[in-house]
C-alpha positions in Angstrom: -15.4 27.7 -10.2 -12.5 28.1 -11.8 -9.7 27.9 -9.6 -6.2 27.4 -10.2 -3.1 27.6 -9.8 -4.3 31.6 -10.5 -6.7 31.4 -13.4 -6.3 35.1 -13.0 -2.6 35.1 -14.6 -4.4 33.3 -17.6 -5.0 35.9 -20.6 -8.1 33.5 -21.7 -9.9 33.8 -19.2 -12.0 36.0 -19.6 -13.1 34.4 -23.7 -13.4 31.1 -21.4 -16.1 32.8 -18.7 -17.9 34.0 -22.2 -18.1 30.8 -23.5 -19.5 29.7 -20.4 -22.1 32.7 -19.3 -22.2 32.1 -23.2 -24.1 28.8 -21.9 -25.6 30.3 -19.4 -24.6 28.3 -16.5 -23.2 30.6 -13.8 -19.4 31.5 -13.6 -17.3 32.4 -10.9 -13.4 32.2 -9.6 -11.3 31.6 -7.1 -8.5 33.6 -7.0 -5.6 34.7 -5.2 -6.3 39.2 -5.9 -2.5 40.0 -7.3 -3.9 40.5 -10.7 -6.6 43.7 -9.3 -6.9 45.0 -13.0 -8.5 41.5 -14.1 -10.7 41.6 -11.5 -11.9 44.7 -12.0 -12.1 43.6 -15.8 -14.1 40.8 -15.6 -16.4 42.6 -13.1 -17.3 44.9 -15.3 -18.3 43.2 -18.1 -20.4 40.6 -16.6 -18.4 37.7 -17.0 -18.5 36.3 -13.0 -21.5 35.5 -10.8 -19.3 35.3 -8.1 -16.1 35.8 -6.9 -13.6 33.6 -4.0 -10.2 35.6 -2.6 -7.8 33.4 -0.8 -6.1 36.0 2.4 -2.8 34.6 3.2 -2.6 36.2 6.5 -1.8 40.0 8.1 0.0 42.1 5.8 3.4 41.5 7.6 3.3 37.6 7.1 1.9 37.7 3.8 5.3 37.2 2.0 6.2 34.3 4.6 2.6 32.6 3.8 3.3 33.5 0.0 6.4 31.4 0.5 8.1 34.6 -1.2 11.3 36.9 0.6 10.0 40.0 -1.2 5.9 40.9 -1.8 6.0 44.5 -1.1 4.9 44.9 -4.4 2.0 42.6 -4.6 0.7 43.8 -1.9 -1.3 47.2 -3.4 -2.5 44.8 -5.5 -3.7 42.0 -3.3 -4.8 46.0 -1.1 -6.8 46.8 -4.7 -8.6 43.7 -5.4 -9.9 43.6 -2.0 -11.8 46.9 -2.2 -12.8 45.7 -5.8 -14.5 42.7 -4.2 -15.9 45.0 -1.4 -18.0 47.3 -3.7 -19.0 45.1 -6.0 -22.6 44.7 -6.7 -21.4 40.1 -7.6 -21.4 37.7 -4.8 -17.7 37.2 -3.1 -16.3 35.7 0.0 -12.7 36.1 1.5 -11.2 32.4 2.5 -8.7 32.4 5.5 -6.8 29.2 6.2 -5.7 28.9 9.3 -2.3 27.3 9.4 0.0 27.6 12.8 2.6 29.6 12.1 0.6 31.6 9.2 -2.4 32.8 10.7 -1.8 33.0 15.0 -4.4 34.7 17.2 -2.6 37.9 16.6 -3.0 38.7 13.6 -6.7 38.0 13.5 -7.1 42.2 14.1 -4.9 43.1 11.3 -6.6 41.0 9.0 -9.8 42.4 9.9 -8.7 46.0 9.3 -7.5 44.1 5.3 -11.2 43.4 5.1 -13.5 45.6 7.1 -16.3 45.7 5.3 -16.3 42.8 4.0 -19.8 40.9 3.4 -18.2 37.4 4.4 -15.2 35.4 4.9 -14.7 31.9 6.1 -12.0 30.5 7.9 -10.9 27.2 7.1 -9.2 24.4 9.3 -5.9 24.1 8.1 -4.9 20.2 7.1 -1.7 19.2 6.8 -2.4 15.8 4.9 -1.2 17.4 1.1 0.9 20.3 1.0 3.9 21.5 -1.4 6.2 22.1 1.7 6.3 19.1 3.2 7.2 21.0 6.5 4.1 22.0 6.7 2.2 18.5 7.2 4.4 18.7 10.4 2.1 21.2 11.6 -1.1 20.5 13.9 -4.4 22.3 12.7 -5.9 24.6 15.2 -8.7 23.2 17.6 -11.8 24.4 16.8 -11.8 26.5 19.8 -9.1 28.4 18.8 -10.8 28.9 15.1 -14.1 29.9 16.7 -12.2 32.2 18.9 -10.5 33.6 15.6 -13.8 33.9 14.4 -15.6 35.4 17.1 -12.5 38.8 16.5 -13.3 38.8 12.8 -17.2 39.4 13.7 -16.1 43.0 14.7 -14.9 43.5 10.8 -16.8 41.2 8.9 -20.8 40.9 7.9 -20.6 37.3 8.2 -18.2 34.4 9.3 -18.2 31.2 8.2 -16.2 28.0 9.5 -15.4 25.2 7.5 -13.7 22.4 9.8 -11.5 19.0 9.7 -14.0 16.3 10.5 
């Protein structure tokens, strides 16, 4: 699995994937979905076996979740990437890290609508130990029951909801 930063910003990504595939390895990338054209290209050319895309929050909190003041021009790219994955024949998964204040219970229906009809989403419990923004280290992760409640709500929109907890 090629992860980032964001792997789709690198012009050499298709070439690297071709080399890996030529060695008969399975390929995959983890993306934030900001480059739908690259996703479409690597899927259409059969360069990936699996894609994992982060969903940051509901659309009204996406800019905050990404630490940007204005993300309006990128929202359409995020939506396009989601649709590309949902309509592809490759294995894919959406991942949602449930960060208190970024992803709250009231955001879940909006997130559900965003990925509606998807095969799989995984909710990951937030880990405050290693964050770029040190203020996040003071946030208390949601407890298991709160995350399970969010998952129950997402089951209305997605075929499979998985959970990952800090243990």
